[in-house]
C-alpha positions in Angstrom: 89.3 124.5 96.4 89.2 120.8 95.8 92.9 120.4 96.8 92.1 122.2 100.1 89.1 120.0 100.5 91.4 117.0 100.2 93.7 118.3 102.8 96.5 119.3 100.5 99.0 121.8 101.9 101.9 121.4 99.5 102.1 121.0 95.7 105.4 120.3 93.8 105.7 121.3 90.2 107.0 123.4 87.4 104.9 125.9 85.5 104.3 126.2 81.7 101.9 127.6 79.1 99.2 124.9 79.4 98.9 125.3 83.3 99.2 129.1 83.5 95.5 129.4 84.7 96.2 126.9 87.5 99.4 128.7 88.5 97.5 131.9 88.5 95.1 130.4 91.0 97.9 129.0 93.0 99.3 132.6 93.3 95.9 133.7 94.8 95.9 130.8 97.2 99.6 131.0 98.1 98.7 131.6 101.7 96.9 128.2 101.9 98.8 125.9 99.5 102.6 125.9 99.3 104.1 125.4 95.9 107.7 124.2 95.6 109.3 124.5 92.2 112.0 122.0 91.3 114.6 122.2 88.5 112.9 119.3 86.6 109.4 117.9 86.5 110.7 114.3 87.2 112.1 115.4 90.5 108.9 117.3 91.4 107.2 114.0 91.0 109.7 112.2 93.1 109.3 115.0 95.7 105.6 114.4 95.8 106.3 110.7 96.1 108.6 111.3 99.1 106.1 113.6 100.7 103.5 110.8 100.4 105.8 108.1 101.7 106.9 110.1 104.7 103.5 111.4 105.7 101.1 108.8 104.5 99.1 111.4 102.7 98.6 111.6 99.0 101.4 113.5 97.1 100.5 116.1 94.5 102.6 117.2 91.5 101.7 119.6 88.7 103.3 119.9 85.3 102.5 121.5 81.9 101.6 119.8 78.6 104.0 118.0 76.2 107.5 117.5 77.5 106.5 118.7 81.0 104.0 115.9 81.2 106.3 113.3 79.7 109.0 114.3 82.2 106.6 113.1 84.9 106.2 109.6 83.5 109.2 108.0 85.3 108.1 109.6 88.6 104.6 108.3 88.1 105.8 104.8 87.3 108.0 104.8 90.3 105.1 105.7 92.6 102.8 103.2 91.0 105.3 100.3 91.3 105.7 100.9 95.0 102.0 101.5 95.7 102.4 105.1 96.7 99.4 107.5 96.6 100.1 110.2 94.1 98.0 112.6 92.1 99.7 114.1 89.0 97.9 117.0 87.4 99.0 117.9 83.9 97.9 120.6 81.5 97.2 120.0 77.8 96.4 122.0 74.7 92.9 123.3 74.1 90.2 120.7 73.4 89.9 121.7 69.6 93.7 121.2 69.3 93.8 117.6 70.8 94.9 115.0 68.3 96.4 117.5 65.8 100.1 117.2 66.8 99.7 120.7 68.2 102.6 122.6 69.9 103.5 120.8 73.2 100.8 118.3 72.8 101.0 114.6 73.8 98.5 112.0 74.6 99.6 111.8 78.2 96.6 109.7 79.3 97.5 107.1 76.6 101.2 107.3 77.5 100.5 106.7 81.2 97.8 104.2 81.1 100.2 101.3 81.7 101.9 103.0 84.7 98.9 104.5 86.5 96.2 103.1 88.7 93.8 105.3 86.8 93.9 108.4 84.7 91.3 111.0 83.6 91.0 113.5 80.8 88.7 116.3 81.8 86.8 117.8 78.9 84.3 120.0 80.7 85.0 122.5 83.6 81.7 121.2 85.3 83.4 117.8 85.6 86.6 119.1 87.1 85.8 119.0 90.7 84.5 115.5 90.6 87.6 114.3 88.6 89.9 115.7 91.3 87.9 114.1 94.0 87.8 110.8 92.2 91.6 111.0 91.7 92.3 111.4 95.3 89.9 108.7 96.3 91.3 106.1 93.8 94.8 106.9 94.7 94.2 106.1 98.4 91.5 103.4 98.2 92.6 99.8 98.6 96.1 99.2 97.2 97.4 102.7 96.8 98.8 104.1 93.5 99.3 106.9 91.1 96.4 108.7 89.4 96.8 111.3 86.6 94.3 114.1 85.8 94.9 115.8 82.4 93.2 119.1 81.9 93.1 121.0 78.6 93.9 124.7 78.9 90.5 126.0 77.9 88.9 123.9 80.5 91.1 125.6 83.1 90.0 128.9 81.6 86.3 128.2 81.9 83.9 129.0 84.8 81.9 126.5 86.8 80.0 126.5 90.1 82.0 125.0 93.0 79.9 123.0 95.4 81.9 121.8 98.5 81.2 118.2 99.3 83.8 117.3 102.0 86.5 114.7 101.7 85.5 111.2 100.5 87.4 108.9 102.8 88.5 105.5 101.4 86.8 102.7 103.4 88.3 99.5 104.4 87.5 96.8 101.9 84.9 94.3 102.9 85.8 90.7 102.0 82.6 88.5 102.3 84.9 85.5 102.7 87.1 87.0 105.4 85.8 85.1 108.3 86.4 81.8 106.8 89.9 82.8 105.5 90.9 84.2 108.8 89.8 81.2 110.7 91.7 78.9 108.3 94.8 81.1 108.7 94.4 80.9 112.5 94.1 77.1 112.4 97.3 76.8 110.4 99.1 79.2 112.7 98.0 77.2 115.8 99.4 74.0 114.2 102.8 75.2 112.9 106.0 74.6 114.7 108.5 77.0 112.9 106.7 80.1 111.7 108.6 82.7 109.7 107.2 86.3 109.2 108.1 88.0 106.0 106.8 91.7 106.0 106.5 93.9 103.0 105.6 97.5 102.3 102.0 96.7 102.6 102.5 96.7 106.4 103.5 100.4 106.2 100.7 101.3 103.8 98.1 99.7 106.1 99.6 101.4 109.2 99.8 97.8 110.7 103.2 98.0 112.4 101.8 97.8 116.0 99.7 94.9 115.0 102.8 93.2 113.4 104.9 93.7 116.5 102.2 92.1 118.6 101.7 89.3 116.2 105.4 88.4 116.2 105.3 88.3 119.9 102.2 86.2 120.1 103.3 83.5 117.8 107.1 84.0 118.7 108.6 84.0 115.2 111.6 85.5 113.6 110.9 88.4 111.3 112.4 89.5 108.0 111.3 92.2 105.7 111.5 93.2 102.0 113.3 96.3 100.9 110.0 98.2 100.9 109.2 96.8 104.3 112.2 98.4 106.0 111.0 99.9 109.3 107.7 98.1 109.5 109.3 96.2 112.3 111.9 97.5 114.9 115.2 96.3 113.6 116.7 96.4 117.0 114.2 93.8 118.2 115.9 90.4 118.7 113.3 88.7 116.6 114.5 90.7 113.5 116.9 88.6 111.3 117.3 91.0 108.4 116.1 91.7 104.9 115.3 88.8 102.6 116.2 88.8 99.0 119.0 89.2 96.5 121.1 91.3 98.9 119.3 90.1 102.1 121.1 88.5 105.1 122.3 85.0 105.1 120.5 84.5 108.3 117.1 85.4 106.7 117.7 83.0 103.9 118.8 80.1 106.0 116.0 80.5 108.4 113.6 80.5 105.5 115.0 77.2 104.4 114.0 75.6 107.8 110.6 77.1 108.5 107.4 75.1 108.1 105.1 78.1 107.6 106.0 81.3 105.7 103.7 84.2 106.7 103.9 86.8 103.9 102.3 90.1 104.8 101.7 92.9 102.3 104.2 91.7 99.7 104.1 90.8 96.0 107.1 88.4 96.0 109.4 90.3 93.7 111.8 88.3 91.6 114.6 90.1 93.6 113.2 88.3 96.7 112.3 84.9 95.5 115.2 84.1 93.2 114.6 80.6 91.8 110.9 80.3 92.6 110.9 76.5 92.5 113.3 76.5 95.4 111.7 79.3 97.3 110.4 78.2 100.7 110.3 74.7 99.3 109.6 72.9 102.5 107.1 75.4 103.9 103.4 76.1 103.6 102.7 79.7 102.6 100.2 82.0 104.2 99.8 85.2 102.1 97.9 88.1 103.4 97.5 91.1 101.0 94.9 93.8 100.2 95.3 93.1 96.4 93.9 89.6 95.5 95.7 89.9 92.1 98.9 89.3 94.0 97.7 86.0 95.3 99.4 83.2 93.3 100.9 85.7 90.9 104.5 85.0 91.7 104.4 82.4 94.5 101.6 79.9 95.0 100.1 80.1 98.6 98.4 77.3 100.5 96.3 79.9 102.5 95.3 83.3 101.1 93.7 86.1 103.0 92.5 89.2 101.2 91.8 92.4 102.9 93.1 95.2 105.1 96.3 93.9 106.8 95.8 96.0 110.0 92.4 94.6 110.6 93.4 91.0 109.7 96.4 91.0 112.0 94.3 92.4 114.8 91.7 89.7 114.5 94.4 87.0 114.3 96.0 88.4 117.5 92.8 88.1 119.3 92.3 84.5 118.0 95.7 83.0 118.7 97.2 81.8 121.9 100.6 83.0 123.0 103.4 80.5 122.2 107.1 80.3 123.1 109.5 78.9 120.6 112.8 79.6 122.2 114.8 77.1 120.3 113.4 78.3 116.9 113.8 82.0 117.5 117.1 81.7 119.3 118.5 79.5 116.6 117.5 82.1 114.0 119.3 84.8 116.2 122.4 82.7 116.4 122.5 82.6 112.5 122.3 86.5 112.5 125.4 86.6 114.7 127.2 83.9 112.8 126.8 85.4 109.4 127.1 89.1 110.4 129.3 90.7 107.6 132.8 91.5 108.7 133.4 93.8 105.7 131.8 96.9 107.4 135.0 98.3 108.8 137.5 97.2 106.2 139.1 100.0 104.3 142.3 100.3 102.3 145.3 102.5 102.6 144.1 104.6 99.7 140.5 104.6 100.7 140.3 104.0 104.5 136.6 105.1 104.6 133.9 102.5 103.8 130.2 103.2 103.1 129.3 100.5 105.7 131.2 102.3 108.4 129.8 105.7 107.3 126.2 104.5 107.4 126.7 102.6 110.7 128.0 105.8 112.3 125.1 107.8 110.8 122.8 105.3 112.5 124.6 105.7 115.9 124.6 109.5 115.7 121.0 109.8 114.8 119.8 107.0 117.1 118.1 105.4 114.2 115.5 108.1 114.2 116.3 109.8 110.9 114.4 109.5 107.6 116.7 108.0 105.1 116.1 108.3 101.4 118.3 106.6 98.9 119.2 106.6 95.3 119.5 103.2 93.5 122.5 100.9 93.4 125.1 100.0 95.9 124.3 103.0 98.1 120.7 101.8 98.4 121.6 98.3 99.5 124.1 99.5 102.1 121.6 101.9 103.4 119.2 99.1 103.9 121.8 96.9 105.5 123.6 99.2 107.9 121.1 101.6 109.2 118.7 100.1 111.8 115.2 101.3 111.0 113.0 101.3 114.1 109.8 102.9 112.7 107.7 102.9 109.5 108.2 105.7 106.9 111.8 106.1 107.9 113.2 104.3 104.8 112.2 105.8 101.4 113.5 104.3 98.3 112.6 103.2 94.8 112.1 99.5 95.0 110.0 98.2 92.2 111.3 100.5 89.4 114.8 101.0 90.8 114.9 104.6 89.7 118.3 106.3 89.8 117.8 109.9 90.7 114.9 109.3 92.9 116.5 110.0 96.2 117.1 113.7 96.3 113.7 114.6 95.1 112.2 112.2 97.7 114.3 113.7 100.4 112.9 117.2 99.5 109.4 115.9 99.8 110.0 113.9 103.0 111.6 117.0 104.7 108.6 119.2 103.7 106.2 116.6 105.0 108.2 116.0 108.2 110.1 119.2 109.0 110.8 118.1 112.5 112.8 114.9 111.3 116.4 114.7 110.3 116.4 113.7 106.6 119.5 112.2 104.9 119.6 111.2 101.3 122.3 108.5 100.7 123.5 108.6 97.2 126.1 107.2 94.8 128.0 109.6 92.6 126.2 108.0 89.5 122.7 108.9 90.8 124.0 112.2 92.0 125.1 113.1 88.6 121.5 112.8 87.4 119.8 115.0 90.0 122.5 117.3 91.4 120.6 120.3 89.9 118.1 119.8 92.7 120.7 121.2 95.1 119.2 124.4 93.7 115.8 123.5 95.1 117.3 122.7 98.5 119.0 126.1 98.6 116.2 128.2 97.1 113.6 126.9 99.6 116.1 126.3 102.4 115.1 122.7 102.8 117.6 121.4 105.4 118.5 117.9 104.0 121.8 116.1 104.3 123.0 115.0 100.9 125.4 112.2 101.6 127.4 111.2 98.4 129.3 107.9 98.5 131.7 108.6 95.7 133.5 105.7 94.2 133.8 107.2 90.8 132.0 104.2 89.2 128.6 102.9 88.6 129.1 100.5 91.5 126.3 98.0 91.2 126.6 97.6 87.5 130.3 97.2 87.9 129.7 94.6 90.4 127.7 92.6 88.0 130.4 93.1 85.3 132.9 91.8 87.8 130.9 88.6 88.5 129.3 87.8 85.2 131.1 89.7 82.4 134.7 88.8 82.9 135.6 92.1 84.5 134.9 94.0 81.3 134.0 97.3 82.9 132.2 98.8 79.8 131.2 102.4 80.4 130.9 102.0 84.2 134.1 103.9 85.2 133.0 107.5 85.6 136.1 109.4 87.1 134.3 112.7 86.9 136.6 115.6 87.7 134.1 117.2 90.2 135.0 119.1 93.3 131.9 118.3 95.3 132.6 120.8 98.0 133.0 123.7 95.5 129.9 122.3 93.6 127.8 122.5 96.8 129.0 126.0 97.6 128.2 127.1 94.0 124.6 126.1 94.6 124.5 127.8 97.9 125.1 124.8 100.3 127.7 124.0 102.8 130.0 121.4 101.4 132.2 118.9 103.3 134.4 116.0 102.4 135.5 112.8 104.2 138.8 111.3 103.2 140.1 109.7 106.5 138.4 107.3 108.9 138.9 109.6 111.8 136.9 112.3 109.9 133.7 110.4 109.6 132.3 111.1 113.1 133.4 114.8 113.1 132.1 115.6 109.7 128.8 113.8 110.2 128.2 115.5 113.6 128.9 118.9 111.9 126.7 118.0 109.0 123.8 117.0 111.2 124.1 120.1 113.2 124.0 122.3 110.1 121.0 120.4 108.8 119.0 121.6 111.7 118.6 124.9 109.8 120.2 124.5 106.3 121.0 122.0 103.6 124.5 120.4 103.5 126.4 118.1 101.2 128.9 115.5 102.5 131.1 113.7 100.0 132.8 110.5 101.0 135.5 109.0 98.9 135.3 105.3 98.9 136.9 102.3 97.0 135.4 101.5 93.7 136.1 97.8 94.1 133.9 97.4 97.2 131.0 95.0 96.7 127.5 94.6 98.2 127.4 91.2 99.9 125.7 88.8 100.3 124.4 88.6 96.7 122.2 86.0 95.1 122.7 85.8 91.4 119.5 86.4 89.5 117.3 83.2 89.1 119.5 81.2 91.7 118.1 79.9 94.9 117.8 82.5 97.6 119.4 80.2 100.1 122.8 80.2 98.1 124.2 83.7 98.2 127.6 84.7 97.3 129.4 85.7 100.4 132.9 86.7 99.0 134.1 88.0 95.6 137.7 87.5 94.7 139.5 90.4 93.1 
């Protein structure tokens, strides 16, 4: 009843002894709440995460005690690192068995304390409804995050009166100092000559994409984004100059080096973005707007800090600022985009004529940039961020903070369930696919029409790239060469399987896959060269303005 009260229509999970009472109730409520069983609790957690990212609602995952609960830990940490609203419900042994090393008992609240926004152990059935309501409120209030509710089995077996209270909606945070902070920010914005907008995932969490678009137009500034901010600003807009960071565009880094005001919106300044912090935006003042005051000054010192809801703050700034035209500054940034546009996208070899860049660019063209793209982690993730042009929020779903291999397929399942009208494609490397390929069973069982696009280079591509650059080409345990027939594997799981081996096959196969995916899941394998690299690349700890543009074989 509390799940229904919170607007939940789907739960992802895996049953077990400690949650049998909950599953018995789900059976009775099966006409109101859909349950999707995965092949592993971790991927149920990723599916709930993907559901949340695609929909903006809170995702829900359910697992049993002991190993079922510990299997969720990676998924919980993934959601928490990326500020995704997730409620994980776990079962536990009876109250009198807690702390006795009982069968399938773990202290899951203790284990997850460092990787949750909050967690709750429910000891009395009379407290259960309030615990569930608090979990949903905390998950979505302020900076969003993951909350765990652990329920001993005898608590789920007990009886308690249910009193409906309605949904407690998270309110926008009041900042008593906001007027002064916003006025100071407006004053600095009026006086700057070369503003630079760096937009993070907080723009998407706040639903502030329209305010950002107007803000960029009013102050007339180039816009870059973080990995988590992909889609918060239309990437076909001429003001967009690419992603900033370790694998960001040279144009974004060069422009940052010439700005006099860096406007950071909803971002935590990850080390993968800043590189050498002493050299980051060295000649510019920094205006940092974020809902979480703990992020102010944590990684990058800001000259002006504004705490609060980004949507509201940008709306107020848009009203306070005059329109400016900075043609020389914006056009100069755009020329850098054209100058440094990577030429490697279409370069194949005789043995491997198909490149990931060309495949993803063609996917972008065929879908009109209107699909939801989920990714695994590694080279596939970076190519997906670079070569698909995201025009709307919640269209790029990837594990940014934790960098979880195996995330993407589960996330694609959740995204498609949340947005059945959208085309959903998971872009994977063969390394990550080896971790989660069992979830093809879930796609087939529930007929979730997702395209699983496997870029098969037979290596752990990103790790191999680091070994090439920094470990003398000693490719220790990164050469996979798995003898897998991907088409037969897909068919064994009940999917249509296709393979791309020639450049002329790319369009034909992708068109067919997208057509099949209107009603059924499909797998496409693309054989690509193991020696392709993701470029540009800034070595860890080096200045972001000094990326490697070429790697010699």
